DODREN-349321 format. One record per atom (N, C-alpha, C, CB): y, x, z. Coordinates in steps of 0.2 Angstrom, whole numbers, plus 5000, padded with zeros to 4 digits. Glycine has a CB too. Example, Ala and Ser with C-alpha at 12.3 -4.5 7.8 and 13.67 -1.06 7.14 Angstrom:
! DODREN-349321
497250665039/497850625039/498450665039/497850575045/498950645035/499550685036/500050645039/499750705029/
//
This chain:
! DODREN-349321
557855295599/557455335595/556755355597/557755385592/556255335593/555555335595/555355405595/555155305590/554855425601/554755495602/553955495603/555155515609/553555535601/552855545602/552855615606/552455545596/552455615612/552355685615/551655695615/552755695624/551555755611/550855775609/550655835614/550855805601/550155835615/549655885618/549255925614/549255865623/549355975611/548955995605/548356035607/549256035600/548056065601/547556115602/546856075602/547656155610/546856015601/546155975600/545955955593/546255905604/545455965590/545255945584/545255885583/544655975582/545455855576/545455785575/544855765573/545855775570/544555725574/543855705571/543755625572/543255745576/543455605566/543455535565/543555505558/543855495569/543655445556/543855415551/544455375551/543555375550/544855385545/545355345543/545355315537/545955385543/545455245536/545455215529/546255205526/545055135530/546155225520/546855215517/546955135513/546855275510/547555125512/547755065509/547955095502/548255025513/548355035499/548655065492/549255125493/548954995489/549455145488/549855205488/550555185488/549755245481/550955215493/551655195494/552055195487/551955245499/551855255483/552155255477/551955205471/552055325475/551555165473/551355115468/551455045470/550755115466/551455035477/551354965479/552054935478/551054955486/552554965480/553254935479/553454925473/553754975483/553254975468/553354955460/553054895458/553155015456/552554895461/552154835458/552354765461/551354835460/552754765467/553054715469/553654705465/553254735476/554054755464/554654735458/554354705452/555054805455/553854735450/553554715443/553454635444/552954755440/553254595449/553054535450/553754495448/552854515457/554454525448/554954485446/554954465439/555654535447/554554515435/554554495428/554054435426/554254565424/553654415430/553154355429/553454295429/552754355433/553254245426/553354185426/552954135430/553354165419/552354175432/551854145436/551754185443/551054135432/551554155449/551254205453/550854265453/551054185457/550954315456/550554375457/550254385464/550954435454/549754425463/549254445469/549154515469/548654405469/549454555474/549354615475/548854645481/549954635475/548354675480/547854685485/547854765489/547054675482/547754765495/547754825498/548454855499/547354875495/548854815501/549654825502/549654855509/550154755501/549954915510/549954945516/550554905520/549955015515/550554905527/551154875531/551554945534/550854825539/551954955529/552455015529/553154995529/552355065525/553555025531/554355005532/554654995524/554755075537/554355035520/554655025512/554454965510/554355075507/553754945512/553554875508/554054825512/552754855508/554154825519/554554785521/555254775518/554554785526/555554825517/556154835514/556154795507/556354905513/555654815502/555654775496/555454705497/555054805492/555054695502/554954625503/555554585504/554354605509/555954615509/556654575510/557054575504/557054625516/557154625499/557554625494/557354555489/557454695492/556554565488/556354505483/556454435487/555454505481/556354435493/556554375496/557254345495/556354375503/557654395496/558454385494/558554355488/558754445493/558154375482/558154355475/557754295475/557854405471/557454265479/557154195478/556354205477/557354145472/556154265478/555254275478/554954245485/555054365477/554554205484/554254185489/553554235490/553954105487/553454265498/552954305498/552554295504/553254375500/551954295504/551554285509/551054345509/551154225509/551054375515/550654435516/550254425521/551054505518/549654425520/549054415524/548854475529/548654405519/548554475534/548354515538/547854575535/548054485541/547554565529/547054595527/547354635521/546454545524/548054635520/548354675515/548454645508/547954735515/548354585508/548354535502/549054515501/547854475501/549454525496/550154495495/550154455490/550654535495/550454385491/550554335485/551254345484/550454265487/551454345478/552254345476/552454295470/552554415474/552754245473/552954195468/553654205465/552854125471/553754215459/554554225457/554754175453/554554305452/554454115453/554654065449/555454035450/554154005449/555654045456/556354025458/556754095459/556453985465/556754135455/557254195455/557954175454/557054245450/558354215460/559054195459/559454255462/559154125465/560054255460/560454305461/560554315469/561154295458/560754375472/560854375479/561554405479/560354425483/561754395486/562554415488/562454495488/562854385495/562954525486/563054605486/562954625494/563754635483/563354595498/563154615506/562554615508/563554585510/562154565505/561454555509/561054605506/561154475507/561154625499/560654675496/560754745500/560854675488/561454755500/561654815504/561354815510/562454805505/561454765515/561054765521/560354775521/561254705524/560054745517/559254755517/559054815514/558854695512/559354845510/559154915507/558954965511/559654945504/559154965516/559055025521/559155095517/558255015525/558555125519/558455205517/558055205511/558055245524/557855145508/557355145502/557755175496/556855065500/557455195491/557755205484/557455165479/557755275482/557055115482/556655065476/557155025474/556055015480/557655005476/558154955473/558454965466/558854945478/558355035465/558555055457/558155015452/558455125456/557555015454/557054985449/557054905449/556255005451/557454875453/557554805452/558054785446/557854785458/558354835443/558954835438/558654795432/559254905435/558154825429/557854805422/557554735423/557354845419/557054725428/556954655430/557454605431/556554645436/557854615435/558454565437/558854555431/558954595442/559054605426/559354605420/559054545415/559454665417/558354555415/558054505410/558054435414/557254535408/557854435420/557954375423/558554325424/557654385428/559054365426/559754345428/560354355423/559954395436/560254415420/560754435417/561154485420/561054385415/561154495427/561454545431/561154585436/561854515434/561354635439/560954655445/561454705449/560354695442/561554705456/561854745459/561454795463/562354705463/561554855464/561154905466/561654935471/560954955461/561554945477/561854965483/561755045483/561654925489/562155085487/562055155487/561355165490/562555195492/560955225487/560355235488/560155285494/560055245482/559655275497/559455325504/558955365500/559055275512/558355365505/557855405504/557855475508/557755415496/557255505507/557255565511/557655625509/556555595511/557955655512/558455715510/558055775508/558955745517/557755775502/557355835500/557555865494/556655835499/558155845491/558555865484/558955815482/558055885478/559255825476/559755785473/559455725472/560055805466/558955715468/558655655465/559155605462/558255625470/559555625457/560155585455/559855525451/560555635450/560255475452/560155415449/560355415441/560555365452/560655465439/561055465433/560455455427/561355545433/559855485429/559255465423/559255395423/558555475425/559155355428/559155285428/559655245425/559155265435/560355255426/560855215423/560855245416/561655235427/560655295413/560755335407/560155285402/560655425407/559555285406/559155245402/559255175401/558555255406/559655145406/559855075405/560355055401/559955035411/560855105400/561355115395/561055105387/561755185396/560455145388/560155155381/559855075379/559555205382/559655045384/559354975382/559954925381/558954945388/560554945383/561154905382/561454875387/561054845378/561254895393/561554875399/562354905400/561154905405/562754865404/563454885405/563454905412/563954825402/563754955414/563754975421/564454985424/563355055422/564554955429/565254945432/565154975440/565554865432/565555035441/565455065447/565855015453/565755135447/565755005458/565954965464/566055005470/565554905465/566554995474/566655035480/565955035484/567355015486/565554975485/564954975489/564354975484/564854915494/564455005479/563655005474/563855005467/563254925474/563354985464/563454975456/563154905453/563055035451/563554865449/563554815446/563354825438/564254775447/562754795436/562554795430/562454735426/561954825430/562654725420/562554665416/562254685409/563354635416/562054635405/561754635398/561954585395/561154625398/562554585393/562954525389/562654505383/563554545387/562254555380/561854535374/561154555374/562154565369/560954555380/560154555382/560054635381/559654505377/559354655382/559154715382/558654735376/558854725388/558854785372/558454805366/558154865367/558854805361/557654865364/557154935365/557554995362/556354925360/557355045364/557655115364/557255165362/558055135370/557455225360/557155295360/557355335364/557155325354/557055355369/557255385375/556755455376/557155335380/557155505378/556855565379/557155595386/556955615372/556655605391/556855625398/556955695397/556355605404/557455735401/557455805401/556855825406/558155835402/556755795410/556255815415/555755755416/556655835422/555055755417/554655695418/554755665424/553955715417/555355635425/555555595432/554955535432/556555565432/554755525438/554255475439/554755405441/553755485444/555255405444/555655355445/555955335438/556255375449/556255375433/556555355426/556055335423/556855395422/555355345423/554755325419/554655245421/554055385421/554655245427/554455185429/555155135427/554255185437/555755155428/556355115425/556255105418/557055155426/555955145414/555955125407/555355065406/555655205402/554655085410/554255035409/554354955411/553655065413/554854955417/554954895420/555654865415/555054895428/555854895412/556454865407/556154855400/557054915407/555854895397/555554895390/555054835389/555254965388/554654815395/554054775392/554354705389/553554755399/555054685392/555354625390/555954635386/555554585396/556154695384/556654705379/556454695372/556854775379/556854675368/556854655361/556654715357/557654625358/556054715353/555954775349/555454825353/556554805347/555454875350/554954945352/555454985356/554654985346/555055015361/555355085364/554855135364/555455065370/555155195363/554755265364/555055305368/554755305358/554655325373/554855375379/554455435377/554555345387/554855485377/554555555377/554755585384/554755595371/554255635385/554355675392/554355625397/555055715393/553755585397/553655535403/553255565408/553355455400/553355545414/552855565419/552155515418/553155545427/551655555420/551055525419/550655525425/550655555412/550955525431/550455515436/550055465438/550855525441/549555455442/549055405443/549455345445/548455435448/549955345448/550355285451/550655255444/550855315457/550955295439/551255275434/550655235430/551655335431/550155265429/549555235425/549255165428/548955285425/549455165435/549155105438/549655045437/548955115446/550355065436/550855025435/550855005428/551555045435/550555045424/550455015416/549954975417/550355075410/549354985420/548854935420/548954865423/548254955423/549454865428/549754805430/550154775425/550154815436/550654805421/551054775416/550554745410/551454835414/550154785409/549554765403/549254685405/548854825402/549154695412/548754625414/549254575413/548554625422/549854585414/550454525413/550554505407/551254555415/550454555402/550454535395/550854585391/550854455394/551054645394/551354685391/550854725386/551654735396/551254765381/550854805375/551154875376/550954765367/550754915379/550954985381/550455035378/551055005388/550555095376/550155145374/550455215377/550155145366/549955255378/550155325381/549855365377/549955335389/550155415375/549955465370/549855535375/550555485364/549455585372/549255635376/549855695377/548655655373/550355685373/550955725373/551555695377/551255745366/551355655382/551855625387/552355575383/552355685391/552155545379/552455495375/552155425376/552355515368/552655385379/552355315380/552755265375/552455285387/552355225372/552655175367/552555095370/552355195360/553055075370/553054985373/553354945368/553454965380/552954895366/553254835361/553454785365/552654805356/554054775366/554354705370/554054645368/554954695369/553954605374/553654535372/554154485376/552754515375/554154425374/554554375376/554354355384/554654315371/553854355385/553654315392/553054355395/553354235390/553054365401/552554395405/552254345410/552754465409/551654345412/551254305418/551254355424/550554285415/551054325429/550854355435/550154395434/550754305441/550054435439/549454475439/548954475446/549754555438/548454505445/548054505451/547654575451/547454445450/547854615456/547854685455/547654715461/548454715453/547154765463/547054805468/547354875468/546554795470/547854895472/548254945472/547755015472/548854945478/548055055468/547755135468/547855155476/548255195461/547255195478/547355215485/547855285486/546655235487/548155285491/548755345492/548455405493/549155335498/548455435488/548255515487/548755565491/548455545479/549355535493/549755585497/549555575504/550555565495/549355515506/549055505513/548355535514/548855425515/547955545509/547355565508/547355645510/547155545501/547855675506/547955745507/548255765513/548355765502/548655715517/548855735523/548455745528/549255685525/547955685528/547355695533/546955755532/546955645534/546855775526/546355835524/546755895527/546355845515/547355895526/547755955529/547655955537/548655955527/547855905540/547755895547/547055915550/547855815549/546455905546/545855925547/545755985547/545355895543/546056035542/545956105541/546456135547/546256125534/547056105549/547556145553/547256145560/548256105553/546956085562/546756075569/545956085570/547055995571/545656115565/544956135565/544556085565/544756175570/544756015563/544355965564/543855935559/544755925566/543755855558/543355835554/543555765552/542655855556/543855745546/544055685545/543755655539/544755675545/543455595539/543255565533/543855515531/542755525534/544155525525/544555475523/544355425518/545055505519/544255365521/543955315517/544355285512/543955265521/544155275505/544555255500/544855315496/545255215504/544755365498/544955425494/544555445488/545055475498/544755455482/544355455476/544455535474/544555405470/543955555470/543955635468/544455635462/543155655465/544455585457/544755605451/545355615452/544655545446/545755565456/546555575458/546655635462/546755515461/546155675466/546255715470/546055785468/545955695477/545755805461/545455855459/545955915460/545255855453/546555915458/546855975459/546955995467/547555985455/547155955471/547155955477/546455995481/547255895479/545855965478/545355985481/545256065479/544755935478/545356075473/545256155471/545656195475/545456165464/546256175477/546656215482/546356225490/547356195481/546156155491/545856155498/545256195499/545756075500/544856205493/544156235493/544456305493/543656225486/544856325490/545156405489/545356425497/545856405483/545756385499/546056395506/545456415511/546456335508/544856375510/544256385514/543956325517/544456445519/544356265516/544156205518/543556175514/544556175518/543156125518/542556105515/542756035514/541956125520/542356005509/542355925508/541855905505/542955905504/541655845506/541155815503/541255735501/540555825507/541155725494/541455665490/540755615491/541655685482/540955555494/540455505494/540755455491/540255475502/540355395489/540555335486/541155295488/540055295487/541255295495/541755265499/542255305502/541455225504/542355365499/542955405502/542655485502/543255385511/543055525505/542955595505/543055625512/543455625500/542455665514/542555695521/542955765520/541855705524/543355775523/543555845524/543555875531/544255845522/543355945532/543355975538/543456045537/542855965541/543556085543/543656155544/542956185545/544156175548/542656215540/541956245542/541856305546/541656265535/542456325550/542356385554/542556445550/541656395555/542656505554/542956565550/543556555548/542556575543/543756615544/544356615543/544656585536/544556685543/545256555536/545556525531/545856585526/546156465534/545956565519/546156605515/546956595512/545756615510/547256645511/547956635509/547856615501/548456695510/548456585499/548356555492/549156555489/548056475492/549156555482/549756545479/549756475475/549856605474/550256435478/550256365473/551056365471/550156285479/551056335466/551656305462/551556235462/551756325454/552156185465/552156125464/552356095456/552556095469/552056055454/552156015447/552055955448/551756035442/552355925441/552155855440/551455845439/552555835433/551155795438/550455775437/550255805429/550255695437/549755835429/549155845434/549155915438/548555855430/549855935439/549855995443/549855975451/550556025440/550056025455/549856025462/550455975465/549756115465/550355915468/550955875470/551455915475/550655805474/552055895474/552555915480/552355885486/553155895479/552155825487/552055795493/551355825497/551855715492/550955865492/550455895497/550655955499/549755905493/551155995497/551256055500/551456055507/551856075496/551856005509/552156005516/551556005522/552655945517/551155965522/550655965527/550256025526/550155915527/550056055520/549656105519/549956175522/549356125512/550656185521/551056235524/550756245531/551756215523/550656195536/550456205542/549756225543/550456145546/549256205539/548656245538/548656315536/548256215534/549156335531/549256395529/549556455534/549656395524/549856415540/550056475545/549456505548/550656445552/548856465547/548356495551/547856535546/548056445555/548056535540/547656575535/547856655535/547756545529/547456695532/547356765533/547756795527/546656785533/548356825528/548856855523/549356815522/548556875517/549656835515/550256795513/550156755508/550856835511/550356675510/550356625505/550956615502/550056575508/551056585496/551556575492/551556515490/551756615488/552156465491/552256405488/552956415484/552156355495/552856405477/553456395473/553456325472/553356435467/554056285475/554256225474/554756205468/554556215480/554356175462/554756155456/554856095455/554456175449/554856045460/555055965458/555555945462/554355915460/555655975469/556255955473/556556025475/556155915479/557256035475/557556095476/557656115484/558156085472/557656065488/557756065495/557156045499/558356035496/556656055499/556056035502/555756085507/555656025497/556056135509/555856185514/556156175520/555856255512/556656125522/556956125528/556556115534/557356085528/555956065532/555556055537/555156125540/554956015534/555256185538/554856235540/555456265545/554656295535/555956245547/556256285552/556056255559/557056265552/555756195560/555456175566/554656215566/555356095566/554356225561/553756265561/553856335563/553456265554/554456375562/554756435563/554756425571/555556455560/555156385574/555256375581/554556375585/555656325583/553956355582/553456345585/552956415584/553056275583/553256465580/552956525580/552756545574/552456515585/552856495568/552556515562/553056575558/552656445558/552656615555/553056665550/553156635543/552556725550/553756615542/553856585536/554656615533/553856505537/554556635528/555256665524/555356615518/555156745521/556056605518/556256555511/556556595507/556656495513/556456595500/556856625495/557156585490/556556685493/557656605487/557956565481/557656595474/558856575480/557356645474/557056665468/556356635467/556956745468/556256615461/555556595458/555056635460/555456575450/554556625464/554056675466/553356655464/554156675473/553356595459/552756585456/552656625449/552756515456/552256605444/552056635440/552556625433/551456615440/553056575434/553556575429/554156545433/553356535422/554756545429/555256535431/555356455431/555856575428/555756415435/555856345435/556556335435/555456315440/556656265434/557356245432/557756255438/557356175430/557556275444/558056295450/558156375450/557556275459/557856415446/557856475446/558756505444/557356505441/558856545447/559556575447/560156525449/559656595440/559956475453/560356425455/560556415462/560256385453/560256475466/560356485473/560056425476/561056485474/559556395474/559256345478/558656375482/559156285475/558556375488/557956405492/557256365491/558156405500/556956385486/556356345483/555756375484/556456325477/555756445486/555056475487/554856485494/555056535483/554356485497/554156505504/553556545504/554056435509/553656605508/553156645510/552856645517/553356695509/552256615517/551856605524/551456655526/551456535524/551556695532/551256755534/550756715540/551756815537/550156745539/549656715544/548956765546/549356635541/548556745551/548756685555/549156695560/548056645558/549556645563/549956645568/549856595574/550656645566/550056605580/549856555585/550456515585/549656575592/550356445586/550856405586/550956375593/550756365582/551356365595/551556335603/552056275602/551956405608/551956225607/552356175607/553056175608/552256135611/553456125605/554156135604/554356065604/554456185597/555056055605/555455995603/555655995596/556055985608/555355945593/555555935585/555955865584/554855925581/556255865579/556555795577/556355795569/557455795578/556055735567/555755725561/556355715556/555355655561/556455765550/556855765545/556755725540/556955825543/556055705539/556055655532/555155635532/556255715523/554955595528/554355575528/553855615528/554355525524/553755655522/553255715522/553355765526/553155735516/553855785527/554055855533/553955825539/554855885533/553955755541/553955725548/553155725549/554255635548/552755705545/552055705546/551755775547/551755685540/552055825543/551755895544/552055915551/552055935537/552655905553/552755915560/552155885565/553555885562/551955815565/551455795568/550855845567/551355735566/550655865563/550055905561/550155975566/550055925552/550856005565/550856065568/550956045576/551456105565/551155995578/551155985585/550355975588/551655915586/549955955584/549255925585/548855995586/549055875579/549056035581/548756105580/548956155585/548856135573/549556145588/549956195593/549556195601/550756175593/549556245603/549556255610/550156215615/549556325610/549956185620/550456155624/550756085620/551056215625/551256075624/551556005622/552156005618/551655965629/552255955614/552855955609/553055885609/552555975600/553755875610/554155815609/554355805603/554655805614/554055755599/554255735592/554655675592/553755715589/555355685590/555755625590/555955605582/556355635594/556255535581/556355515575/555755495571/556655555572/555155485574/554455465570/554555415567/553855465575/554955365568/554955305564/554955315557/555455275566/555355375554/555255395547/554555395544/555655445546/554055415549/553455425546/553155365544/553155445551/553355305548/553055235546/553255215539/553455175550/553755255536/553955225529/553355235524/554555265526/552955275526/552355305521/551755295523/552455375518/551555295530/550955295534/550855235538/550855355538/550355195535/550255135539/549855145545/549855085536/550055105551/549755125557/549555195559/549155085558/550055245558/549855305559/549655335566/550355345557/549855305571/549955305578/549255285580/550455255581/548955225578/548255205579/547755255576/548155125575/547955275570/547455325566/547455385571/547655335558/547955415573/547955475577/547555455584/548755495578/547555405587/547155385592/546455375591/547455325596/546355355584/545555355582/545255415581/545455305577/545655465579/545555535578/545355575584/546155565574/545555555590/545655585597/546155635598/545055625597/546755615595/547355655596/547555625604/547955635590/547855685608/548055675614/548955665614/547755745618/549155605614/549855595614/550055525617/549955605606/550655525618/551055465622/551555435618/551355475629/551655385616/552255355612/552755325617/551955305606/553355325616/553955295619/554455275613/554155345624/554655205614/555155175610/555755225611/555255105612/
//
């Protein structure tokens, strides 16, 4: 198990540069399956989720060339079926394989999906996905080691309404509807920037997709799609993570590639807390301007609200804010497990099952611990920490860097699922640490 030994208390200062968003590039790679000609995806980060999807695509006959400068060439002209045991072995902890269903049903008439992994931050059921695929005409068979899907009569357009604007289910509809016979109407859709970038990719391939202001997406199925050439949207989750790290360590970090438009909601909160930022053409500089940080009240939400992935690293900074900050988590019902390690380091955090935001959410009265109250400022001291998941793990790293003394952080390989070269980036920012396999 990999471990980082961190000596904290040193401000992080310097520059980091972003590649494409983890939540977009893996979906764009799957979209290449739909094309009859090769695709080119630019700014692809070297993260473990990309490696998993690359392995799955290669199993299905896609030829991939990934250059050192982050350009990926994907040739799907010889797509083939893969053995169930191989798919299961390659899937690892990624949840991306569920999105292979629509493209494989179109290309091969069948698909096999193994049991899904991912971070343990809530239920994240696949029921949405399978129900969506049934609406298109897919037949679903549960097997001991996964799920087999077939489309004996082909896939046909459908009218679908999501009970919650799930990003994954919206992606499933898009990747399936673009080649389904007839028209598809999706209401209650997610409209995150990564969704809009995926729509841009599919339109480049020849898809016909329109997005209404009321979360309704309409797709007219086409018979064939070609490959695409696309530069992936920057990773706004990573941008917010480094911004929070600058704030928590009283540092100064320039995040190359970050853009204001996709970060607007985060920037507003960052400013309210007392952080400073400066927007440049090639990125955003984030720093702690000195003085006292302010407590805030935040409710996570789907876009354009405050992202759930933003709250975890920001919680670390809020332990140094004056007063009581409240986080009401409305996207995932089990996302505060990471605070146990922060409390061991000296943070004053209380977790509640009540909705402590302005309105009740879908987790209210269901005994989920989905609200947090952070009291500050409190002194953080080094501790032994085991990384629980991707975003929580990065938050623990931020806490270790901000704390006085030495912290031993294990299971850090989970962080590589979403942060490219994060050890090198920490070194470039002046962090004091040693790494052991």
